[in-house]
C-alpha positions as CSV (number, residue, x, y, z in Angstrom):
1,M,17.4,2.7,-16.4
2,K,13.9,1.7,-17.8
3,V,11.0,2.0,-15.5
4,S,7.4,0.6,-15.4
5,V,4.7,2.3,-13.4
6,I,2.0,-0.1,-13.0
7,I,-1.4,1.7,-11.4
8,T,-3.8,-1.2,-10.4
9,A,-7.3,-0.2,-10.3
10,F,-10.9,-1.8,-10.1
11,R,-14.2,0.4,-10.8
12,E,-12.1,3.8,-10.2
13,P,-13.0,6.2,-13.2
14,N,-13.4,9.3,-11.2
15,T,-9.7,8.6,-9.6
16,V,-7.5,7.1,-11.8
17,G,-6.8,10.1,-13.9
18,R,-5.6,12.1,-10.9
19,A,-3.4,9.0,-10.3
20,I,-2.0,9.1,-14.0
21,E,-1.6,12.7,-14.0
22,A,0.4,12.7,-10.9
23,V,2.9,10.2,-12.3
24,L,3.2,12.0,-15.4
25,R,3.9,15.4,-13.3
26,D,6.7,13.3,-11.5
27,N,10.6,14.1,-12.2
28,I,11.2,10.8,-13.6
29,K,14.5,11.1,-15.5
30,H,14.4,7.9,-16.9
31,D,12.5,5.5,-19.7
32,C,9.4,5.3,-18.3
33,E,6.2,3.6,-19.3
34,I,2.7,3.4,-17.3
35,I,0.4,0.5,-17.2
36,V,-3.0,0.7,-15.9
37,A,-4.2,-2.5,-15.0
38,C,-8.3,-2.7,-14.7
39,P,-11.1,-5.2,-15.5
40,D,-13.8,-2.7,-15.8
41,K,-14.7,-0.7,-18.8
42,E,-15.3,2.7,-16.8
43,T,-11.9,2.6,-16.0
44,K,-10.5,1.5,-18.9
45,D,-12.3,4.5,-20.8
46,V,-10.5,6.9,-18.7
47,V,-7.1,5.0,-19.3
48,D,-7.8,5.1,-23.1
49,F,-8.3,8.7,-22.9
50,Y,-4.9,9.8,-21.7
51,A,-3.3,6.9,-23.5
52,R,-4.6,8.7,-27.0
53,N,-2.4,11.7,-26.0
54,H,0.8,9.8,-24.3
55,K,2.2,6.9,-26.2
56,N,3.8,5.6,-23.0
57,I,0.5,5.0,-21.4
58,K,-1.0,1.3,-22.0
59,H,-4.1,-0.5,-20.6
60,F,-3.6,-3.9,-19.2
61,Q,-6.7,-5.9,-19.1
62,D,-7.2,-7.2,-15.7
63,P,-9.2,-10.5,-15.6
64,G,-10.8,-9.2,-12.1
65,R,-9.6,-12.1,-9.6
66,G,-7.7,-9.5,-7.3
67,K,-4.8,-7.3,-7.6
68,S,-2.2,-9.9,-6.7
69,Y,-3.4,-12.2,-9.5
70,A,-3.1,-9.1,-11.7
71,L,0.2,-8.3,-10.6
72,N,1.5,-12.0,-11.3
73,L,0.3,-11.7,-14.9
74,I,2.1,-8.3,-15.4
75,L,5.1,-9.7,-13.8
76,K,5.3,-12.1,-16.4
77,E,5.3,-9.7,-19.3
78,V,6.8,-6.6,-18.4
79,K,10.6,-5.6,-19.5
80,C,12.4,-3.0,-17.4
81,D,15.1,-2.7,-14.4
82,V,12.4,-1.2,-11.7
83,L,9.1,-1.5,-11.3
84,I,6.7,1.3,-9.6
85,L,3.5,-0.2,-7.9
86,T,0.6,1.9,-7.1
87,D,-3.1,2.3,-6.9
88,G,-5.9,4.0,-8.8
89,D,-7.4,5.6,-5.9
90,V,-4.2,7.2,-4.5
91,F,-1.9,9.9,-6.1
92,V,2.0,10.0,-5.6
93,G,3.4,13.4,-4.6
94,E,6.0,15.6,-6.3
95,N,9.3,14.0,-6.9
96,S,7.9,10.5,-5.0
97,I,8.8,8.2,-7.7
98,A,12.4,10.0,-8.5
99,N,13.0,9.6,-4.6
100,L,12.2,6.0,-4.7
101,L,14.6,5.3,-7.9
102,K,17.5,7.1,-6.6
103,H,18.0,4.2,-4.2
104,F,18.5,1.6,-7.0
105,H,21.9,3.0,-7.7
106,D,22.9,0.6,-4.9
107,T,22.8,-2.8,-6.5
108,R,21.8,-4.4,-3.2
109,A,18.5,-2.3,-3.2
110,G,15.5,-4.6,-3.7
111,I,12.3,-3.0,-2.8
112,V,11.7,0.7,-1.5
113,S,8.4,1.7,0.3
114,G,6.9,5.1,-0.2
115,R,5.2,7.0,2.7
116,P,1.5,7.0,2.7
117,V,-0.1,10.1,3.8
118,S,-3.8,10.9,4.7
119,S,-5.5,13.4,2.2
120,S,-8.9,13.2,4.7
121,R,-9.7,16.1,6.7
122,K,-8.5,15.9,10.3
123,D,-11.2,17.8,11.9
124,T,-13.5,14.4,11.9
125,M,-12.9,11.5,13.9
126,L,-12.2,9.3,11.0
127,G,-10.3,11.7,9.4
128,F,-8.0,12.1,12.6
129,W,-7.7,8.7,13.1
130,S,-6.5,8.1,9.6
131,H,-3.7,10.8,10.2
132,L,-2.5,9.3,13.6
133,L,-2.7,5.6,12.2
134,L,-0.4,6.5,9.4
135,D,1.7,9.4,11.0
136,A,2.1,8.0,14.3
137,G,1.6,4.2,13.4
138,A,2.9,3.5,10.0
139,H,5.3,5.9,9.5
140,L,7.2,5.5,12.5
141,A,7.2,1.8,12.3
142,R,8.9,1.7,8.9
143,K,11.3,4.5,9.9
144,E,12.3,2.8,13.1
145,S,12.5,-0.9,11.0
146,F,14.8,0.8,8.4
147,E,17.1,2.7,10.7
148,S,17.7,-0.4,12.8
149,G,18.4,-2.7,9.7
150,K,15.4,-4.8,10.0
151,L,12.9,-5.9,7.4
152,V,10.9,-3.0,6.0
153,E,7.1,-3.8,5.5
154,A,6.6,-1.6,2.0
155,S,3.0,0.2,1.5
156,G,1.1,-0.9,-1.6
157,Y,-0.1,2.3,-2.2
158,L,3.6,3.0,-3.4
159,L,6.7,0.7,-3.9
160,A,9.3,0.2,-6.0
161,M,11.1,-3.2,-6.6
162,R,13.8,-4.2,-8.7
163,S,12.5,-6.2,-11.7
164,G,13.3,-9.8,-12.4
165,I,13.8,-11.3,-8.9
166,L,10.2,-11.9,-7.8
167,T,8.2,-14.0,-10.6
168,E,5.2,-14.5,-8.4
169,I,3.5,-13.2,-5.7
170,P,1.4,-15.4,-3.4
171,L,-2.5,-14.7,-3.4
172,N,-3.4,-15.4,0.3
173,V,-1.3,-12.7,1.9
174,A,-0.7,-8.7,2.1
175,E,1.5,-8.7,-1.0
176,D,3.1,-5.3,0.3
177,A,4.5,-7.6,3.4
178,I,5.5,-10.5,1.6
179,M,7.6,-9.2,-1.2
180,P,10.0,-7.2,1.3
181,Y,10.5,-10.5,3.1
182,L,11.1,-12.3,-0.3
183,F,13.6,-10.0,-1.3
184,Q,15.4,-10.0,1.9
185,K,15.6,-13.7,1.8
186,K,17.5,-13.5,-1.4
187,G,19.9,-11.0,0.0
188,Y,18.4,-7.8,-1.0
189,K,17.9,-4.5,1.3
190,T,14.4,-3.2,2.0
191,I,14.4,0.5,2.3
192,Y,12.0,3.1,3.7
193,E,12.0,6.6,1.7
194,E,9.9,8.9,3.8
195,N,10.1,11.6,1.2
196,A,8.0,9.7,-1.4
197,P,4.6,10.6,-0.2
198,V,1.5,9.2,-1.7
199,Y,-1.7,10.5,-0.7
200,V,-4.7,8.2,0.5
201,K,-8.2,9.1,1.0
202,N,-9.3,7.2,4.1
203,P,-12.6,5.6,5.0
204,E,-15.4,8.1,5.8
205,T,-17.8,5.7,7.5
206,F,-17.1,3.4,10.8
207,S,-18.4,0.5,8.9
208,D,-16.0,0.9,5.8
209,F,-13.3,1.9,8.4
210,V,-13.8,-1.7,10.1
211,K,-13.9,-3.1,6.9
212,Q,-10.7,-2.1,5.6
213,R,-8.8,-2.7,8.4
214,V,-10.1,-6.2,9.1
215,R,-9.2,-7.4,5.8
216,T,-5.6,-5.4,6.2
217,A,-5.2,-7.3,9.6
218,K,-6.2,-10.8,8.0
219,A,-4.0,-10.3,5.3
220,H,-1.1,-10.2,7.8
221,E,-2.4,-13.3,9.9
222,N,-1.8,-15.3,6.9
223,L,1.8,-14.4,6.9
224,K,2.7,-16.6,9.6
225,R,1.0,-19.4,7.9
226,I,3.3,-19.4,4.8
227,A,6.4,-17.9,6.3
228,P,6.8,-18.9,10.4
229,D,10.0,-16.7,10.4
230,F,8.3,-13.5,9.4
231,P,9.1,-10.5,11.9
232,R,5.9,-9.6,12.3
233,V,5.0,-5.7,12.8
234,K,1.5,-5.6,12.4
235,S,-0.2,-7.5,15.3
236,F,-2.3,-7.4,18.2
237,W,0.7,-7.6,20.8
238,N,2.7,-5.0,18.7
239,E,-0.1,-2.6,18.9
240,I,-0.6,-3.3,22.6
241,R,3.0,-2.9,23.1
242,K,3.5,0.4,21.5
243,G,0.5,1.6,20.2
244,P,-0.6,3.8,23.3
245,A,2.4,5.7,24.0
246,R,2.6,6.9,20.2
247,A,-1.1,7.3,19.9
248,L,-1.5,9.5,23.1
249,A,1.5,11.7,22.2
250,Y,-0.1,12.5,18.6
251,P,-3.4,14.9,19.3
252,K,-2.5,18.3,19.4
253,T,-6.1,19.3,21.2
254,L,-8.3,17.9,24.1
255,K,-10.9,17.1,21.2
256,E,-8.2,15.2,19.6
257,F,-6.8,13.5,22.6
258,F,-10.7,12.5,23.0
259,W,-10.6,10.9,19.7
260,A,-7.4,9.3,20.4
261,L,-9.0,7.3,23.4
262,L,-11.8,6.4,21.5
263,L,-9.4,4.4,19.0
264,F,-8.6,2.0,21.6
265,P,-11.8,0.5,21.9
266,A,-12.3,0.6,18.0
267,R,-9.0,-1.1,17.4
268,L,-9.9,-4.0,20.0
269,Y,-13.4,-4.3,18.2
270,I,-11.3,-4.8,15.1
271,W,-8.7,-7.5,16.3
272,A,-11.9,-9.4,18.0
273,L,-13.6,-9.6,14.6
274,V,-10.1,-10.7,12.8
275,F,-9.9,-13.5,15.7
276,Y,-13.3,-14.4,15.5
277,E,-13.2,-14.7,11.5
278,D,-9.9,-16.0,11.3
279,R,-9.7,-18.5,14.2
280,I,-13.5,-19.8,14.6
281,L,-14.9,-19.3,11.3
282,K,-11.9,-20.2,9.4
283,K,-12.6,-17.2,6.8
284,H,-9.1,-16.7,5.6
285,Y,-8.1,-13.6,3.9
286,G,-7.7,-14.2,-0.3
287,D,-7.0,-12.1,-3.2
288,G,-10.2,-10.3,-4.6
289,W,-11.0,-7.1,-5.5
290,D,-13.1,-5.8,-2.5
291,R,-14.4,-2.2,-2.7
292,V,-14.4,0.2,0.2
293,E,-16.9,2.5,-1.0
294,S,-16.1,6.0,0.8
295,T,-12.5,5.8,0.1
296,K,-13.3,6.5,-3.7
């Protein structure tokens, strides 16, 4: 099996080295290349440093028009059996990639999602929110979908997909949601591998938290425009229906319980912004690099 690990990055010279080293440490028992796509010289210089000592590391010149745009260019050129997609500002856990790859012995496996885990401190409100939203939110939602045989929305922080099935990713939606949908339409399975952690630093300011969450929600709002039958997981109504019970069961201390309560008005504010920008201002999601500084 030939494996291509694609690391997409934008102005991330301080973290891309860690992302590369984490992949190099993984237990990948296959022919593996690492392709780092970035548009900026600062990040490319770090990639070139690693490439001098590792012949399997390559740089791909991203034209700077967005992650999905860059991936579409790479999909046309890469020759492999399985693609691993991850980012330059996160890092994979030990054996994460190996645990994703084991599923591809099944010829029906199309796309496998890893598990995002917050690397932020849990003793601040925003840090606690990041753990709650990933552990009690994204993790449980993916696990529930997988165990019930439903579509699994992947995580763009870490996913593996069978090569040669998708030749292009739509630019105006969340790529980690639409790709599993497209694989399922072609008869392949979507899988969640909870033993494939990828560690993510989350926003440290409220303004960055709102910016990141609004962008993510708007990307999912576009799904219903291009795929009306898409089984929505990330939506306001699903959050209202399942969110409170999961959120209030997560805290371990009185302070954490108070922080969990404060998350409700914060999420309501985010969904109000999404509605206003998407429905009133008609400012729909589009591909493009948009940094959230405090996550770097």
